[in-house]
C-alpha positions as CSV (number, residue, x, y, z in Angstrom):
1,M,-110.9,-88.1,-23.8
2,N,-108.2,-90.1,-22.0
3,A,-108.3,-93.9,-21.7
4,T,-109.6,-93.9,-18.1
5,M,-112.4,-91.5,-19.0
6,A,-113.3,-93.5,-22.1
7,R,-113.6,-96.7,-20.0
8,L,-115.8,-94.9,-17.5
9,A,-117.9,-93.5,-20.2
10,S,-118.3,-97.0,-21.7
11,L,-119.3,-98.4,-18.4
12,G,-121.7,-95.5,-17.9
13,L,-123.3,-96.4,-21.3
14,G,-123.8,-99.9,-20.1
15,L,-125.5,-98.7,-16.9
16,F,-127.7,-96.5,-19.0
17,L,-128.8,-99.4,-21.1
18,L,-129.3,-101.5,-18.0
19,S,-131.4,-98.7,-16.6
20,A,-133.5,-98.5,-19.7
21,A,-134.1,-102.3,-19.5
22,L,-135.1,-102.1,-15.9
23,A,-137.4,-99.2,-16.6
24,A,-139.0,-101.1,-19.5
25,H,-139.5,-104.3,-17.5
26,A,-139.8,-102.8,-13.9
27,E,-137.9,-105.8,-12.5
28,V,-135.0,-106.7,-10.4
29,R,-132.1,-108.4,-12.2
30,L,-129.4,-110.8,-11.1
31,P,-126.0,-111.6,-12.6
32,A,-125.8,-114.8,-14.7
33,L,-123.8,-116.5,-11.9
34,F,-127.0,-116.5,-9.8
35,S,-129.2,-119.1,-11.4
36,D,-130.8,-122.5,-10.8
37,N,-128.2,-125.2,-10.0
38,M,-125.6,-122.8,-8.7
39,V,-123.0,-123.5,-6.1
40,L,-122.3,-120.9,-3.3
41,Q,-118.9,-120.9,-1.5
42,Q,-119.0,-122.3,2.0
43,G,-117.2,-121.0,5.0
44,Q,-116.9,-117.3,4.0
45,P,-119.2,-114.3,3.5
46,V,-121.1,-114.6,0.2
47,P,-121.8,-111.4,-1.8
48,V,-125.1,-111.2,-3.6
49,W,-125.8,-108.3,-5.9
50,G,-127.9,-107.2,-8.8
51,W,-129.7,-104.3,-10.4
52,A,-133.0,-102.5,-9.7
53,D,-134.6,-99.0,-9.9
54,D,-133.2,-96.5,-7.4
55,G,-135.0,-96.8,-4.1
56,E,-136.3,-100.3,-4.8
57,V,-136.3,-102.4,-1.6
58,V,-134.7,-105.9,-2.3
59,T,-134.9,-108.9,0.0
60,V,-132.6,-111.9,-0.2
61,K,-133.5,-115.1,1.6
62,F,-131.5,-118.2,2.0
63,R,-131.4,-120.9,4.7
64,G,-133.0,-118.8,7.3
65,Q,-131.0,-115.7,6.5
66,K,-133.1,-112.6,5.4
67,I,-131.3,-109.5,4.2
68,T,-133.1,-106.4,3.0
69,V,-131.3,-103.7,1.1
70,T,-132.2,-100.7,-1.1
71,A,-131.0,-100.1,-4.6
72,V,-128.8,-97.1,-5.1
73,N,-127.5,-95.9,-8.5
74,L,-129.3,-98.9,-10.1
75,K,-127.4,-101.4,-8.0
76,W,-128.0,-103.3,-4.8
77,H,-125.7,-105.5,-2.8
78,A,-126.1,-107.9,0.1
79,T,-123.8,-110.3,2.0
80,L,-124.8,-113.6,3.4
81,R,-123.1,-114.9,6.5
82,P,-120.8,-117.9,6.0
83,L,-122.6,-121.0,4.9
84,T,-122.0,-124.7,5.5
85,A,-121.8,-127.2,2.7
86,G,-124.9,-129.1,1.6
87,G,-128.2,-128.6,-0.2
88,P,-130.1,-128.5,-2.4
89,D,-131.9,-125.4,-1.2
90,V,-134.1,-122.6,-2.6
91,F,-132.6,-119.1,-3.0
92,T,-135.0,-116.1,-3.4
93,V,-134.6,-112.4,-4.3
94,S,-137.8,-110.4,-4.0
95,T,-139.2,-106.9,-4.2
96,R,-142.8,-105.7,-3.5
97,T,-144.0,-106.9,-6.9
98,Q,-141.6,-109.6,-7.9
99,T,-139.9,-112.8,-6.6
100,I,-137.0,-114.6,-8.3
101,R,-136.8,-118.2,-7.1
102,L,-133.7,-120.2,-7.7
103,T,-133.8,-123.9,-7.1
104,N,-131.4,-126.8,-6.7
105,V,-128.9,-124.5,-5.1
106,L,-125.8,-126.2,-3.4
107,V,-123.2,-124.8,-1.0
108,G,-119.7,-126.2,-1.3
109,E,-116.4,-125.3,-3.0
110,V,-116.3,-122.9,-6.0
111,W,-113.2,-122.8,-8.3
112,V,-112.4,-120.7,-11.3
113,C,-110.8,-122.6,-14.2
114,S,-108.9,-120.2,-16.5
115,G,-106.1,-120.0,-19.1
116,Q,-105.6,-120.7,-22.8
117,S,-106.2,-123.7,-25.0
118,N,-104.9,-126.4,-22.7
119,M,-107.4,-125.3,-20.1
120,E,-110.1,-124.8,-22.8
121,F,-109.4,-128.3,-24.2
122,P,-112.8,-130.1,-23.9
123,L,-113.3,-133.4,-22.2
124,R,-114.7,-134.9,-25.4
125,G,-111.2,-134.6,-27.0
126,S,-109.2,-136.0,-24.1
127,F,-107.7,-139.5,-23.7
128,Q,-110.4,-142.1,-22.8
129,A,-113.0,-139.4,-23.3
130,E,-115.9,-141.8,-24.1
131,A,-115.7,-143.7,-20.8
132,D,-115.1,-140.6,-18.7
133,I,-118.0,-138.7,-20.3
134,A,-120.4,-141.6,-19.7
135,A,-119.3,-141.7,-16.0
136,A,-119.9,-137.9,-15.5
137,T,-123.1,-138.2,-13.6
138,N,-122.4,-136.7,-10.2
139,P,-125.1,-134.1,-9.3
140,Q,-122.8,-132.7,-6.6
141,I,-120.7,-131.1,-9.4
142,R,-121.9,-128.1,-11.2
143,L,-120.5,-126.3,-14.3
144,F,-120.6,-122.6,-15.4
145,D,-119.3,-121.6,-18.8
146,V,-118.3,-118.0,-19.4
147,P,-118.9,-117.0,-23.0
148,K,-115.9,-115.8,-25.0
149,N,-115.9,-112.0,-24.9
150,R,-113.0,-109.6,-25.6
151,L,-113.8,-106.0,-24.6
152,D,-112.0,-102.6,-24.1
153,S,-114.0,-101.8,-21.0
154,P,-115.4,-103.9,-18.1
155,T,-118.8,-105.5,-18.5
156,V,-121.2,-106.6,-15.8
157,L,-123.4,-108.8,-18.1
158,I,-122.8,-112.3,-19.5
159,R,-125.2,-114.8,-20.8
160,S,-124.8,-118.2,-19.2
161,A,-126.2,-120.4,-16.3
162,W,-125.1,-123.1,-14.0
163,Q,-125.6,-126.7,-15.2
164,V,-125.7,-130.0,-13.3
165,L,-122.9,-132.3,-14.3
166,S,-124.0,-134.8,-16.9
167,P,-122.6,-136.5,-20.0
168,E,-124.3,-133.8,-22.1
169,S,-123.1,-130.8,-20.1
170,V,-119.5,-131.9,-19.6
171,Q,-118.5,-132.7,-23.1
172,G,-117.5,-129.2,-24.1
173,F,-116.3,-128.2,-20.6
174,S,-112.6,-128.0,-19.8
175,A,-111.1,-131.5,-19.4
176,V,-108.6,-130.3,-16.8
177,G,-111.3,-128.5,-14.9
178,Y,-113.6,-131.5,-14.9
179,Y,-110.9,-133.9,-13.7
180,F,-109.9,-131.4,-11.0
181,G,-113.4,-131.0,-9.8
182,R,-114.2,-134.7,-10.0
183,D,-111.2,-135.6,-7.8
184,L,-111.8,-132.7,-5.4
185,Q,-115.4,-133.6,-4.9
186,K,-114.5,-137.2,-4.2
187,A,-111.8,-136.2,-1.7
188,R,-113.7,-133.4,0.1
189,K,-117.2,-135.0,-0.1
190,V,-118.9,-131.6,-0.6
191,P,-120.5,-130.0,-3.7
192,V,-118.1,-128.4,-6.2
193,G,-118.8,-125.6,-8.6
194,L,-116.5,-125.0,-11.6
195,I,-116.5,-121.7,-13.4
196,G,-114.8,-122.1,-16.9
197,T,-113.4,-118.9,-18.3
198,Y,-110.7,-119.6,-21.0
199,W,-109.7,-118.8,-24.5
200,G,-107.1,-120.6,-26.6
201,G,-104.0,-118.7,-27.8
202,T,-104.3,-115.9,-25.3
203,P,-101.4,-114.3,-23.4
204,A,-101.5,-113.7,-19.6
205,E,-101.7,-109.9,-20.0
206,S,-105.1,-110.3,-21.6
207,W,-106.4,-111.7,-18.3
208,M,-105.1,-108.8,-16.3
209,S,-107.0,-105.6,-15.6
210,R,-105.9,-102.4,-17.3
211,E,-105.1,-100.9,-13.9
212,A,-102.8,-103.8,-13.1
213,L,-100.9,-103.2,-16.3
214,E,-100.9,-99.4,-16.1
215,I,-99.2,-99.2,-12.7
216,N,-96.1,-100.8,-14.0
217,P,-94.1,-98.6,-16.4
218,R,-92.6,-101.7,-18.0
219,Y,-96.0,-103.1,-18.9
220,R,-97.2,-99.8,-20.2
221,T,-94.3,-99.7,-22.6
222,E,-94.0,-103.4,-23.5
223,I,-97.6,-104.4,-23.5
224,L,-100.1,-101.5,-23.7
225,D,-98.1,-99.3,-26.0
226,T,-97.1,-102.2,-28.2
227,Y,-100.7,-103.4,-28.4
228,A,-102.0,-99.9,-29.2
229,A,-99.6,-99.8,-32.2
230,A,-100.6,-103.3,-33.3
231,D,-104.3,-102.4,-33.0
232,R,-103.9,-99.3,-35.1
233,E,-102.2,-101.4,-37.8
234,W,-104.9,-104.1,-37.6
235,R,-107.6,-101.5,-38.0
236,R,-105.9,-100.0,-41.0
237,R,-105.6,-103.5,-42.6
238,M,-109.3,-104.2,-41.7
239,D,-110.4,-101.0,-43.5
240,A,-108.4,-102.1,-46.6
241,F,-109.9,-105.6,-46.3
242,E,-113.5,-104.3,-46.1
243,Q,-112.9,-102.0,-49.1
244,E,-111.5,-104.9,-51.2
245,K,-114.4,-107.1,-50.1
246,A,-116.9,-104.4,-51.0
247,A,-115.2,-103.8,-54.4
248,A,-115.3,-107.5,-55.2
249,A,-119.0,-107.6,-54.4
250,R,-119.8,-104.7,-56.6
251,E,-117.9,-106.3,-59.5
252,G,-119.3,-109.7,-58.9
253,K,-115.9,-111.2,-58.3
254,P,-115.1,-114.0,-55.8
255,F,-113.5,-113.0,-52.5
256,N,-112.0,-115.8,-50.5
257,R,-109.4,-114.1,-48.4
258,G,-109.8,-114.2,-44.6
259,A,-109.9,-111.1,-42.5
260,P,-106.6,-109.9,-40.8
261,W,-106.0,-111.5,-37.4
262,Q,-106.8,-109.2,-34.5
263,P,-103.8,-109.0,-32.1
264,W,-104.3,-109.8,-28.5
265,G,-103.8,-106.9,-26.1
266,G,-103.8,-106.5,-22.4
267,Y,-107.0,-106.5,-20.2
268,Q,-109.5,-107.4,-23.0
269,L,-110.4,-110.8,-21.5
270,Y,-110.2,-109.5,-18.0
271,D,-112.9,-107.0,-19.0
272,G,-115.0,-109.5,-20.8
273,M,-114.6,-112.7,-18.9
274,I,-113.2,-112.0,-15.4
275,A,-114.8,-108.6,-14.4
276,P,-118.4,-110.0,-14.7
277,L,-117.5,-112.7,-12.2
278,L,-116.6,-110.2,-9.4
279,P,-117.2,-110.4,-6.5
280,F,-118.8,-113.9,-6.6
281,A,-117.3,-115.8,-3.7
282,I,-114.8,-118.4,-4.7
283,K,-112.3,-120.7,-3.0
284,G,-109.5,-120.3,-5.6
285,A,-108.4,-120.6,-9.2
286,I,-106.7,-123.2,-11.4
287,W,-104.7,-121.9,-14.3
288,Y,-103.2,-123.5,-17.4
289,Q,-101.5,-120.9,-19.6
290,G,-98.1,-119.8,-20.7
291,E,-97.6,-121.1,-24.3
292,S,-98.5,-117.7,-25.7
293,N,-95.9,-116.0,-23.4
294,A,-93.1,-118.4,-24.0
295,G,-91.2,-115.9,-26.1
296,H,-91.3,-113.5,-23.2
297,A,-90.4,-115.7,-20.2
298,E,-88.2,-113.1,-18.6
299,Q,-91.2,-110.7,-18.5
300,Y,-93.5,-113.5,-17.3
301,R,-91.3,-113.7,-14.1
302,T,-93.0,-110.6,-12.9
303,L,-96.1,-110.5,-15.1
304,F,-97.5,-113.8,-13.8
305,P,-97.2,-113.0,-10.1
306,D,-98.7,-109.6,-10.8
307,M,-101.7,-111.2,-12.5
308,I,-102.2,-113.4,-9.4
309,R,-101.9,-110.4,-7.1
310,G,-104.4,-108.5,-9.2
311,W,-107.0,-111.2,-9.1
312,R,-106.6,-111.6,-5.4
313,R,-107.0,-107.9,-4.9
314,D,-110.1,-107.6,-7.1
315,W,-111.8,-110.6,-5.4
316,N,-110.8,-109.0,-2.0
317,E,-109.2,-112.3,-1.0
318,P,-105.5,-111.4,-0.5
319,A,-104.2,-115.0,-0.5
320,F,-106.8,-117.2,-2.2
321,P,-105.2,-120.4,-3.5
322,F,-103.9,-120.2,-7.0
323,L,-102.8,-123.4,-8.7
324,C,-101.1,-123.4,-12.1
325,V,-100.0,-126.1,-14.5
326,Q,-96.4,-126.1,-15.7
327,L,-96.1,-126.3,-19.5
328,A,-96.0,-129.8,-20.9
329,P,-93.1,-131.0,-23.0
330,F,-93.5,-130.0,-26.7
331,M,-91.5,-129.9,-29.9
332,A,-88.5,-132.0,-31.0
333,I,-86.3,-133.8,-28.5
334,K,-82.8,-132.3,-28.7
335,A,-79.7,-134.5,-28.6
336,E,-77.6,-132.0,-26.7
337,P,-78.4,-129.7,-23.8
338,G,-78.9,-126.0,-24.7
339,E,-81.1,-123.0,-24.2
340,S,-84.9,-123.2,-24.4
341,A,-87.6,-120.5,-24.3
342,W,-90.1,-123.1,-23.0
343,A,-87.8,-124.1,-20.2
344,E,-87.4,-120.5,-19.2
345,L,-91.2,-120.1,-19.1
346,R,-91.5,-123.2,-16.9
347,D,-88.9,-121.6,-14.6
348,A,-90.9,-118.4,-14.5
349,Q,-94.0,-120.5,-13.5
350,L,-92.0,-122.2,-10.8
351,L,-90.8,-118.8,-9.5
352,A,-94.4,-117.7,-8.8
353,T,-94.7,-120.6,-6.3
354,K,-91.7,-119.1,-4.4
355,V,-92.5,-115.4,-4.4
356,L,-96.2,-115.7,-3.5
357,P,-98.0,-117.6,-0.7
358,R,-100.5,-120.3,-1.4
359,V,-99.5,-120.8,-5.1
360,G,-99.1,-124.4,-6.2
361,M,-98.0,-126.0,-9.5
362,A,-98.8,-129.3,-11.2
363,V,-95.8,-130.7,-13.0
364,I,-96.6,-132.7,-16.1
365,T,-93.2,-133.7,-17.7
366,D,-94.6,-137.1,-18.3
367,V,-97.7,-136.2,-20.5
368,G,-96.3,-134.1,-23.3
369,E,-96.4,-134.9,-27.0
370,E,-93.6,-133.9,-29.4
371,R,-95.9,-132.9,-32.3
372,D,-98.9,-131.7,-30.4
373,I,-99.1,-128.6,-28.2
374,H,-102.3,-130.0,-26.8
375,P,-101.5,-133.3,-25.1
376,K,-104.6,-135.4,-24.7
377,K,-103.9,-136.9,-21.3
378,K,-105.6,-134.4,-19.1
379,E,-106.6,-136.6,-16.2
380,P,-103.1,-136.5,-14.5
381,V,-103.2,-132.7,-14.8
382,G,-106.5,-132.4,-13.0
383,A,-105.5,-135.0,-10.5
384,R,-102.3,-133.2,-9.5
385,L,-104.1,-129.9,-9.3
386,A,-106.6,-131.5,-6.9
387,L,-103.8,-132.8,-4.8
388,A,-102.3,-129.3,-4.6
389,A,-105.8,-127.9,-3.7
390,R,-106.2,-130.5,-0.9
391,A,-102.9,-129.5,0.7
392,I,-102.8,-125.7,0.0
393,A,-106.4,-124.8,0.1
394,Y,-107.7,-127.3,2.7
395,G,-104.6,-128.1,4.8
396,E,-104.7,-131.8,4.3
397,K,-101.4,-133.5,5.3
398,L,-100.3,-135.1,2.1
399,E,-97.5,-134.8,-0.5
400,Y,-98.8,-132.7,-3.3
401,S,-95.7,-131.9,-5.3
402,G,-92.8,-133.7,-6.9
403,P,-89.2,-133.0,-5.8
404,A,-88.3,-129.3,-5.9
405,Y,-84.8,-128.0,-6.0
406,R,-83.8,-126.3,-2.8
407,S,-80.0,-125.7,-2.7
408,M,-76.6,-127.0,-3.9
409,Q,-73.1,-127.4,-2.7
410,M,-69.8,-128.1,-4.5
411,K,-67.8,-131.1,-3.3
412,D,-64.7,-132.6,-4.9
413,G,-65.6,-131.6,-8.5
414,T,-69.3,-132.6,-8.1
415,V,-72.5,-130.7,-7.4
416,V,-74.6,-132.0,-4.5
417,L,-78.3,-131.1,-4.9
418,H,-80.8,-130.8,-2.1
419,F,-84.6,-130.9,-2.5
420,T,-87.9,-130.2,-0.8
421,H,-91.0,-132.3,-1.4
422,V,-89.0,-135.6,-1.4
423,G,-92.0,-137.3,0.3
424,K,-91.2,-140.9,0.9
425,G,-88.0,-140.5,-1.0
426,L,-86.4,-139.8,-4.4
427,E,-86.5,-142.3,-7.2
428,A,-85.4,-142.6,-10.8
429,R,-88.1,-144.2,-13.0
430,D,-87.0,-146.6,-15.8
431,G,-83.3,-146.8,-15.1
432,E,-80.6,-144.3,-14.3
433,L,-81.4,-140.6,-13.8
434,K,-81.5,-138.6,-17.0
435,G,-82.1,-135.0,-18.0
436,F,-79.2,-133.4,-15.9
437,A,-76.8,-131.1,-17.5
438,I,-73.7,-129.4,-16.0
439,C,-71.4,-126.6,-16.9
440,G,-68.2,-124.8,-15.8
441,E,-67.2,-121.2,-15.9
442,D,-67.4,-121.3,-19.7
443,R,-71.2,-122.0,-19.5
444,K,-70.9,-124.8,-22.0
445,W,-73.5,-127.4,-21.0
446,V,-73.0,-131.1,-21.3
447,W,-75.0,-134.1,-20.1
448,A,-74.1,-135.2,-16.7
449,R,-74.1,-138.3,-14.6
450,A,-76.6,-138.1,-11.6
451,E,-77.0,-140.4,-8.7
452,I,-79.4,-140.5,-5.8
453,Q,-77.5,-140.6,-2.5
454,P,-78.6,-141.4,1.1
455,G,-80.4,-138.5,2.6
456,N,-82.3,-137.8,-0.6
457,T,-79.6,-135.8,-2.2
458,I,-78.4,-136.1,-5.8
459,V,-74.8,-135.9,-6.8
460,V,-74.1,-134.6,-10.4
461,S,-70.8,-134.7,-12.2
462,S,-69.1,-135.1,-15.6
463,P,-65.5,-135.8,-16.5
464,E,-65.8,-133.0,-19.1
465,V,-66.4,-130.4,-16.4
466,P,-63.8,-130.8,-13.6
467,Q,-64.8,-127.5,-12.0
468,P,-68.6,-127.3,-12.2
469,V,-70.5,-124.1,-11.4
470,A,-74.1,-124.9,-12.2
471,V,-76.6,-127.7,-12.9
472,R,-79.8,-127.8,-14.9
473,Y,-82.5,-130.4,-15.0
474,G,-85.1,-130.8,-17.7
475,W,-84.0,-127.6,-19.4
476,A,-85.4,-128.2,-22.9
477,D,-88.5,-127.6,-25.0
478,Y,-89.2,-131.3,-24.6
479,P,-87.4,-132.5,-21.4
480,V,-86.6,-136.2,-21.2
481,V,-86.5,-136.7,-17.5
482,N,-87.3,-139.3,-14.8
483,L,-86.8,-137.9,-11.3
484,W,-89.8,-138.5,-9.2
485,N,-90.6,-139.0,-5.5
486,K,-91.9,-142.3,-4.3
487,D,-95.3,-140.6,-3.8
488,G,-95.8,-140.7,-7.5
489,L,-95.1,-137.1,-8.5
490,P,-92.5,-135.9,-11.0
491,A,-89.8,-133.3,-10.2
492,S,-90.0,-129.8,-11.7
493,P,-87.4,-128.8,-14.2
494,F,-85.0,-126.4,-12.6
495,R,-81.7,-124.5,-12.8
496,T,-79.2,-123.6,-10.1
497,D,-77.7,-120.7,-12.2
498,D,-78.8,-117.2,-12.6
499,F,-77.4,-116.7,-16.1
500,P,-79.2,-114.1,-18.3
501,L,-82.2,-115.6,-20.0
502,T,-82.5,-115.8,-23.8
503,T,-86.0,-114.2,-23.6
504,A,-84.7,-111.2,-21.7
505,P,-84.9,-107.9,-23.7
506,K,-81.7,-107.1,-25.5
507,R,-80.0,-103.9,-24.2
């Protein structure tokens, strides 16, 4: 049996079990996303679906809309016409013998919050958590936690429910997600629903569908085949572990060794934590991830955009807004400029904003911690994501990004840099500009002098490099930088060169 047939067989088993449950209870079922306190997306068609016996007639009622459909192959599907923000309202799904009545339902803006540990990082652990948790009492914000679930085939069932924002419900929710939703609700003045689906330590490929990985020969080799080999080795080690554990138990000996770590592979979190959300109507997604891919930044340059394309395709929204967080500064500050895998990953994240429409990025060069991969200041992260959402998703005329490198020109032994997103103008915070490096044909990087010139350009030079060819800014694990715009947003690290990356596969 090949992989595709195996996945179909697994899904068929799930439908069989669901059929058995329906037969046993003779009832209509809804996905977990449809519950009391939910938020439905405004301004676009809203899919509603569930499960029932074949031939069962199901009626969906909401705000004067009444849609009647018939279950086929154990599933039914209806679509509400676009809704306007507001509520609360009552949502009903009924058959001849049963009515599901959902209360306190709002219509507003629904966002998916996903990624690895810095998105998972809970509000209770963030900077000034106590005060912010106490103030989290806005009933216009609703939270939905997706349970952690890694699978080898897509699931349709999860166990969760929407909760009204409260100090109790928000403590364990994503701090970045909460701050984003708080600022967005305040600015847009409509209900906001946040769907948290995240897992620390996970690579981007785990959040992609198997199909999205299989269509690219490179991903098949570098991700799927590599994972298959690692999984076989893990299973071998698990078998040995279980045998040793059983032998110790038989002999009455202590056994304190932990089980072997299970490697992350492609598609497992997509199957367990994204697939069950489809096709729930959303406005967009925020994403904080990349630490686990930092050793493969060259691959991430295509992998990350392909993940975004896949999500958009599967939600049937070809350009829904996708807003990411650039990696925070981390690890020891280096005295001299040089290569950096983390800088390359940041550059790959920046690339996604250039090759895809409606992709934004929050730059957080000012909130890193040298010795902690999980910086506690999450409020600026959520705030900058909310600014990007207001501009990209809702068309507000505001500056949502720090200065972004656009082009360069050589002039009398200097490099003149031009930028977009200068806003009210460029500025250096806390003294002279820092974080700029320059090199000549020998590609030996040295720190450079950089000055802001009229017209919002920056002139970079060094007496050690009389004939410069390239400039880099903030190119380090922990960049020490201070270029901002006067709108209060930091510039993204960048490079003007196209030199081979250190994380590129060796030929």
